[in-house]
C-alpha positions as CSV (number, residue, x, y, z in Angstrom):
1,M,184.4,7.1,87.9
2,K,187.9,9.8,88.1
3,K,187.9,10.2,84.3
4,V,183.9,11.4,84.5
5,L,184.1,14.4,87.3
6,L,187.5,15.2,85.4
7,I,184.9,15.9,82.2
8,L,182.0,16.9,84.6
9,M,184.2,19.5,86.3
10,L,186.5,20.8,82.8
11,A,182.1,21.5,81.6
12,L,181.7,23.3,84.3
13,T,184.3,26.1,83.9
14,S,183.7,25.6,80.0
15,T,180.6,27.2,81.0
16,L,181.4,29.7,83.6
17,I,184.1,31.3,80.8
18,S,182.1,31.0,78.3
19,A,178.6,32.7,80.1
20,A,178.3,36.5,79.1
21,G,180.2,38.6,80.7
22,T,182.1,36.4,83.2
23,A,185.8,36.3,84.1
24,M,187.3,33.8,87.2
25,V,188.9,35.7,89.5
26,T,191.1,34.4,92.0
27,F,191.5,36.0,95.2
28,K,195.2,34.8,96.8
29,L,196.4,36.5,100.6
30,D,199.9,37.0,99.8
31,N,201.2,37.4,104.1
32,R,196.8,36.1,105.7
33,E,195.3,33.2,105.7
34,K,191.8,34.3,106.0
35,G,189.9,37.1,105.2
36,I,186.4,38.6,104.6
37,L,186.2,40.1,100.9
38,Y,183.8,43.1,100.4
39,L,182.7,44.4,96.4
40,N,181.7,47.4,95.6
41,G,181.1,48.1,99.0
42,K,179.4,44.8,99.5
43,K,180.2,41.1,101.3
44,A,180.8,39.0,98.5
45,G,182.7,36.4,100.7
46,E,185.2,34.8,103.2
47,I,188.9,33.6,102.3
48,R,190.4,30.7,104.1
49,G,193.2,28.8,103.9
50,G,195.3,32.3,101.9
51,K,192.5,31.1,98.0
52,L,189.4,32.1,97.3
53,D,188.0,31.4,93.5
54,K,185.6,33.4,91.6
55,A,183.3,33.9,88.8
56,L,182.8,37.4,88.2
57,A,180.1,39.8,85.8
58,E,182.9,42.0,83.7
59,G,183.2,45.2,85.2
60,T,185.0,47.1,87.2
61,Y,185.4,46.3,91.2
62,N,186.3,48.0,94.1
63,V,188.0,44.6,95.9
64,V,188.3,45.3,99.7
65,I,189.9,42.0,101.6
66,R,189.8,42.6,105.5
67,E,190.5,40.7,108.5
68,E,189.6,41.6,111.8
69,L,191.3,41.2,114.8
70,G,189.3,41.5,117.6
71,D,191.3,44.0,119.5
72,G,189.9,46.9,116.7
73,S,193.0,46.4,115.3
74,Y,192.6,44.6,111.9
75,Y,194.5,43.7,108.5
76,Y,193.7,45.6,104.9
77,Y,194.0,45.3,101.2
78,S,192.3,47.6,98.7
79,E,192.7,47.5,94.8
80,K,190.8,49.2,92.1
81,V,190.1,46.4,88.6
82,E,187.8,46.0,86.0
83,L,187.5,42.9,84.8
84,F,186.8,41.8,81.1
85,D,184.5,38.6,79.7
86,G,186.4,35.7,79.9
87,D,189.5,37.0,82.2
88,M,191.6,34.8,84.0
89,T,193.6,36.2,86.9
90,T,195.3,36.0,90.5
91,I,194.7,39.2,92.2
92,T,197.4,38.9,94.8
93,A,196.7,40.6,98.7
94,K,199.8,41.8,100.8
95,M,197.5,42.8,103.9
96,Q,198.8,45.5,105.4
97,K,198.2,45.7,109.1
98,I,196.2,48.9,110.5
99,Y,195.8,49.3,115.0
100,S,193.0,50.3,116.8
101,E,193.0,54.3,117.0
102,E,193.9,52.6,121.0
103,Y,197.5,51.4,120.2
104,Y,198.7,54.5,118.3
105,I,198.2,56.7,121.3
106,K,199.7,53.7,123.4
107,N,202.0,53.7,122.0
108,Q,202.9,57.5,121.5
109,M,203.1,57.1,117.7
110,Y,201.0,60.6,117.5
111,K,202.4,60.7,113.3
112,E,201.1,58.3,112.2
113,Y,197.5,58.0,114.4
114,L,196.7,61.5,112.6
115,K,197.9,60.4,109.2
116,I,195.3,57.0,109.6
117,Y,193.0,59.0,111.9
118,P,192.8,62.7,111.1
119,N,189.6,62.7,112.4
120,G,189.6,60.4,115.3
121,K,188.6,60.4,118.7
122,Y,192.3,61.2,120.0
123,A,193.0,63.8,117.3
124,A,193.4,66.8,119.4
125,Q,195.6,65.0,122.0
126,A,197.7,63.6,118.7
127,K,198.1,66.7,117.8
128,S,199.2,68.3,121.6
129,E,201.4,65.5,122.3
130,S,202.8,65.6,118.7
131,A,204.0,69.8,119.7
132,N,205.7,68.7,122.5
133,V,207.8,66.2,121.5
134,I,209.3,69.2,118.6
135,K,209.2,72.1,122.1
136,N,210.5,69.2,123.6
137,I,213.6,69.2,121.5
138,S,214.3,72.6,121.3
139,K,214.2,72.7,125.0
140,N,217.4,70.3,125.3
141,M,219.4,72.0,123.1
142,I,222.4,73.4,125.0
143,I,224.3,76.7,124.1
144,V,228.6,76.2,123.4
145,E,229.8,79.5,124.1
146,G,232.3,79.4,121.0
147,G,236.5,80.1,121.5
148,T,238.1,78.9,118.8
149,L,234.3,78.2,116.6
150,D,231.6,80.1,116.1
151,S,228.9,80.1,119.2
152,F,226.8,76.8,118.6
153,Y,224.0,74.4,120.0
154,I,224.0,71.1,120.4
155,G,221.7,68.1,122.3
156,K,221.7,67.7,125.2
157,Y,220.9,64.3,124.3
158,E,221.8,62.1,121.7
159,V,218.5,61.4,119.7
160,T,215.9,58.8,121.2
161,Q,213.5,57.0,119.1
162,K,210.7,58.9,120.2
163,E,211.8,61.2,118.6
164,W,212.7,60.1,115.9
165,Q,209.6,58.4,115.9
166,E,207.9,61.2,116.0
167,V,209.2,62.9,113.2
168,M,209.9,60.7,110.7
169,G,207.1,58.2,111.4
170,N,209.3,54.6,111.9
171,N,211.6,53.0,114.3
172,P,215.1,51.2,112.4
173,S,215.9,50.7,115.1
174,N,217.8,47.0,117.2
175,F,217.2,47.8,121.1
176,T,214.1,49.2,120.8
177,G,212.9,52.2,124.5
178,E,211.9,55.3,123.9
179,R,214.3,57.2,125.7
180,N,216.7,54.5,124.3
181,P,219.1,56.6,121.6
182,V,217.8,56.1,117.5
183,E,220.6,53.7,116.1
184,N,220.5,51.7,112.2
185,V,219.9,55.3,110.7
186,S,222.6,55.9,107.8
187,W,223.9,59.7,107.6
188,Y,221.9,60.4,104.9
189,D,218.5,59.4,107.3
190,A,220.6,61.9,109.9
191,V,220.6,65.0,107.9
192,A,216.8,63.9,106.5
193,Y,215.8,64.0,109.6
194,C,217.5,67.6,110.1
195,N,215.2,69.1,107.5
196,K,211.9,67.5,108.6
197,L,212.1,68.8,112.1
198,S,213.1,72.0,110.8
199,E,210.4,72.1,108.8
200,M,208.0,70.7,111.4
201,A,209.8,73.1,114.0
202,G,208.8,76.0,111.5
203,L,212.3,76.6,110.5
204,T,214.0,76.8,107.9
205,K,216.0,73.9,106.3
206,Y,219.7,73.9,106.9
207,Y,220.5,70.7,104.2
208,N,219.1,70.7,100.5
209,I,218.8,67.7,99.7
210,I,218.8,66.4,96.2
211,D,219.3,61.9,95.9
212,T,222.4,61.6,97.8
213,N,223.6,65.6,96.9
214,V,223.6,67.2,100.6
215,T,224.7,70.6,100.3
216,I,224.3,73.6,103.2
217,I,221.8,76.2,102.6
218,G,223.0,77.7,106.4
219,G,220.6,79.1,108.4
220,K,218.8,78.6,111.5
221,G,217.5,75.0,111.1
222,Y,218.7,71.3,112.6
223,R,221.7,70.1,111.5
224,L,224.6,67.6,111.9
225,P,227.5,69.0,114.6
226,T,230.8,69.2,112.8
227,D,233.8,67.2,113.6
228,A,235.2,69.8,115.4
229,E,231.9,71.0,117.5
230,W,231.5,67.6,117.9
231,E,235.0,67.8,119.7
232,F,234.4,70.8,121.3
233,A,231.4,69.9,123.3
234,A,232.7,67.0,124.2
235,R,235.5,68.4,126.0
236,G,233.3,70.5,127.8
237,G,233.2,73.8,125.8
238,N,235.3,77.0,127.3
239,K,234.4,75.1,131.4
240,S,236.9,71.8,130.3
241,A,238.5,70.4,133.2
242,G,240.7,68.2,130.1
243,Y,239.3,64.7,131.6
244,K,240.3,61.4,128.7
245,Y,236.2,61.0,129.1
246,S,233.4,63.3,128.4
247,G,232.5,64.5,131.5
248,S,235.6,62.4,133.9
249,N,238.7,60.6,133.8
250,N,236.5,57.3,135.1
251,I,235.0,55.9,132.4
252,D,232.3,54.1,134.3
253,E,230.8,57.4,135.7
254,V,230.0,58.5,132.1
255,A,229.5,56.3,129.8
256,E,227.9,53.1,129.2
257,Y,230.1,51.1,126.8
258,D,231.1,47.4,127.2
259,N,227.6,46.4,127.0
260,K,225.0,44.1,125.1
261,S,222.6,46.8,124.4
262,T,221.7,50.6,124.4
263,K,220.8,52.6,127.3
264,P,218.1,55.4,127.9
265,V,220.1,58.2,127.1
266,G,220.6,60.7,130.6
267,G,222.3,57.8,132.6
268,R,225.4,58.8,133.2
269,K,226.6,61.9,134.5
270,A,226.7,64.8,132.4
271,N,229.9,66.7,131.4
272,E,231.5,70.2,132.1
273,L,228.5,71.6,129.6
274,G,225.6,69.0,130.4
275,L,225.5,67.0,127.9
276,Y,225.2,64.0,127.8
277,D,226.7,60.0,127.0
278,M,228.8,62.0,124.8
279,S,230.9,58.8,125.5
280,G,229.6,55.3,125.4
281,N,226.1,54.5,124.2
282,V,226.0,54.9,120.7
283,Y,228.5,57.1,118.2
284,E,227.7,59.5,116.6
285,W,227.0,61.2,113.2
286,C,229.0,64.1,112.1
287,Y,228.7,66.7,109.8
288,N,231.9,66.2,108.0
289,C,233.4,63.8,105.5
290,Y,237.4,62.2,106.9
291,G,239.6,63.9,105.8
292,Y,239.8,64.4,101.4
293,E,237.7,61.1,101.6
294,D,233.7,62.4,100.5
295,S,232.7,58.7,100.5
296,Q,233.4,58.3,104.2
297,R,231.7,60.5,106.6
298,V,233.1,60.6,110.4
299,F,231.1,59.2,113.7
300,R,232.4,60.0,117.4
301,G,232.0,58.9,120.8
302,G,232.3,55.5,120.7
303,S,229.6,53.2,121.5
304,F,227.7,50.5,124.1
305,R,229.7,48.0,122.7
306,S,233.5,49.8,122.5
307,S,235.8,49.4,124.5
308,T,238.0,52.8,127.3
309,D,240.2,53.4,124.3
310,Q,237.0,53.8,121.7
311,C,235.4,56.0,123.9
312,I,238.4,58.4,124.5
313,L,237.7,62.4,123.8
314,T,239.9,62.2,120.1
315,Y,238.7,58.8,119.3
316,R,238.3,59.2,115.6
317,K,236.2,57.1,113.1
318,S,234.5,57.3,109.7
319,N,231.9,54.6,107.0
320,S,229.8,54.9,103.7
321,P,227.4,57.5,104.3
322,Y,224.6,55.0,103.7
323,T,226.2,52.4,106.6
324,R,223.8,51.4,108.9
325,L,224.3,49.9,112.0
326,E,223.1,49.7,115.2
327,L,226.1,51.1,116.7
328,I,225.7,54.4,115.7
329,G,223.2,57.0,115.8
330,F,223.5,60.8,115.7
331,R,222.5,64.7,118.5
332,L,221.6,67.7,116.5
333,A,222.7,71.3,116.4
334,R,221.8,74.5,115.8
335,S,223.5,77.6,114.4
336,F,224.0,80.3,116.9
């Protein structure tokens, strides 16, 4: 009986393949179990258990697979394929999650919203909110009047996850919270953010970036502070009271330290210039190489996991510019 069934199945397969202009296609879902298959805009079947076998006439097909989730969001895959007589092929679909319009607005993901729904019902709101994020970054730049250094601007706060997400369209942070500092970003990520933010704000890019070759163009665009600028600002600039930590001799007044995660920026007392979290929360990338080591970049300030000694103003560390750690973020600077 089994032998008869096997012969019948082989005969059926042979008939399908030998039929004029027929191809055998397996649609396989890489990361989902089910979906609706559409071919050239028409429903062509339901995929269950992650796989569907189908005999198709030779020709060109716009393949779309979609799985509705019931909350306005869905998983989606599309590909254009050309099939020929006698083909036996597998199309492996890695489904991408597309969120509802409401999801992006609720989570303040305005840039992503405009990418996916440029003419959506919340497009005007998203454009307005996106512009407000850029304005607020500019508003929160504090002037540091130079003594031995030229005057410059520096961010009142570390760059937040909301600010990063609005510019870069993702959130690499391990400890999520829109007001928490962005972390898990490399030095290269930070300078790329500076250039992208400058473009969005209508400013000339400060850096010329070609692969991993970063050089300074100059101008008024956003940038990383130098090591010397960072320390001068952390000490309170010309208003410095000579504290051990940024803003106080009592670390508990000014720093998030010896902890398990980052905290929202600005939660402790500011220093003499009105700058927050220059001791603790996350280490902050500076532009400089470490001494004569071109392969190392400086970061300053201590982190949420640091001891008291690592939060003092003279403490300095370095690492590869490729390094991404949950301990390291950055703050912005601009030339005066």
